[in-house]
C-alpha positions, 0 to 999 in steps of 0.5 A: 634679842638673843635668848639669854641662856641662863633666864630670869630664874632656875624654872625647869621644864618637864617633857616626854619626848615622842620618839622615846617609845618603846622605853618612854622616858620624861625628864626635867631640863634646866635652862642651860639644857642639861638633864637634871632628872629623869623617869623611865619605864616600858609598863603598858607600852604596845608591842612594836610588831603591832604597829601602833599609831603615833597616838598610842605610843609612849606617854601621851602626857606627864605631870609631876606631883609635889614629892617627886613622883611622876603621873605618866599617861599610857595612852587610851590604857593606863595611868601610871604613878611612878616614884622618883626612882621610876618604880611603880607606885600604882597603876589604874587601867583607864582610857586616859589621854591628853592631860590631867589636873591635880586637886589641892585635896589630893584628887586626880582629875583626868580625861578619858575616853568612852566609846558609846552609842548616842541617839541621833536623827535618823538612827544612833550613832557611835560617839567617842565620848570624852569623860572627866574621870576623878581618881583618889590619890591612890588611883581608885575611881570616885567619879566620871562625868561625860563631856557630851552629856555635860555640853549637851545641856546647852543648846547652842553646844549640842547643835554644835557637836551635831553639826560637826558630826554630821560633817564628819559622817559625810563621805566617811565610814559611819559604823553601824552600832550593831556591828561594833557591839560595844557593851561598855568595851573601851581602851586602845583596841576598840578606840583604834578601830574607831579612830581610824575609820576614814574621815573619823566619823566618831571623834567629835569632840577630842578633849585635850585639856582639863584645869580645876579652876579657882573662883572667877573674880566677877563670879562667872565660875566658881571654886572647883569648876573645870576649864576644858578644850575640845580640839575638834569643836574649836571650843573652850568651856567652863564646866560645873560638874557638880550642877552639870551645867555650862558655865562659859564657852568660846572659840568657834570662829575664832580658834582652829585645833587649839591646846592648854587654855588656862585661867589667870588670876585676873580672870582672863584665859590664855590658850594656844590656837594651833591655827590648823585651818589657817597655817599658823599658830598664836597666843591668845588671851580672852576676857570671858566678861566680854568674850573679847581677845584682849591681847595676842602673839603671833610670829612674824611672819605668822607662818614661822610659828605653825604647830598644827597638833599638840602644844601649848602655852603657859604663863610662868610667875615671872610674867613670861610665856612659855610656848610649846611648838611640839611639832617643831620641837621647840620651847620658847619663853617670850615677855609680852612686849614680844622679846624672846628670853629663852628657847630650846630645840629638842631632838631625840635619838630614836630607839625604833624605826616608827617616827612620831608627828611631834617631838613631844606633846607639851613642855611644862614649867616646874618651880625650881624648889620642886626641882630641888627636892629631886636630888636622890639617885636617878637611875634613868637619867644617863640613858636619857642623857644619852639619847636627848639633845637640848640645843639652846637657840640664838638664831631661832627663825622666829620673832614674835609681836604682841598686840592689844 
């Protein structure tokens, strides 16, 4: 079935192309592939002459606020809030990465990275801990919660972390805590030194998603608990930040380098299984009450959808699912019976010679009512239109199939 060029509604889609560095931008595209709005700012970008790795360039993730402001993550360095005209509303110098979520009370929950020394059998080790840092609506830090400390309260997950750390330490360069003298230092420079060690022995958790939850219909978790994804543990989990407890977890043995789990109103959880170890990606729906896969999408053939890193999936209000094939530069909307209703391929004219591993990190649906609020002057739009190509595809080499 050929994708519809207009789709079923006026949903827009938000993304920030990786190749936009060193003048990163984010844009809203409509279903006809036109750039409807854009933001751009070079604030806090690392200098090209420093040859930053891909994970430090551009904006790691962007999120749209209800007033048309844009939250933009300068990876492992700062969270920016940009007004609709791209001017800076505020800046929080924090080692942010991968994801954030907006609480109804105005608070911002964001992932940050905190290098730290932890006790270990045989001697202390350096771990790139991930934290959920909670900010006020004006960017002031209210609280921070260590994911390592929280996950380690569960004996099964503590053992999982220790096993992954030991695996990474085998044959790799395990840094000596005395040599690095962390003393609370954090940010892109120290994280880069640790991430770039052979075997990446410190990057045990690698959180990539945080979502603030409503109460589970069967009581498995409460309002305000959070859903997280730990890529390097093949793990998704629901955490109670107030009680410092793990409410539910799933994934080892089924997931491989997953991204963007989300809880549905019915209580099931949708997740993009990158399938890094298997050479194919898929979308899964899990029932946390039974820990069973109740539904999935796979490609036919399976390897025709393979996004080894980044990407995600999201259920739209119509019930269709948006798949972000970040490495393929594709956004694909599918029905639950496997029909493709809309698809686009994104490409960006690069402003530097440095190539990126993915075309974008994630594509996010934006309701038409929110997009309609952005009708003011848009200084960045013409620049973005000159660099971004959105190609609607009627011939994607991919058909999806759903299974129960």
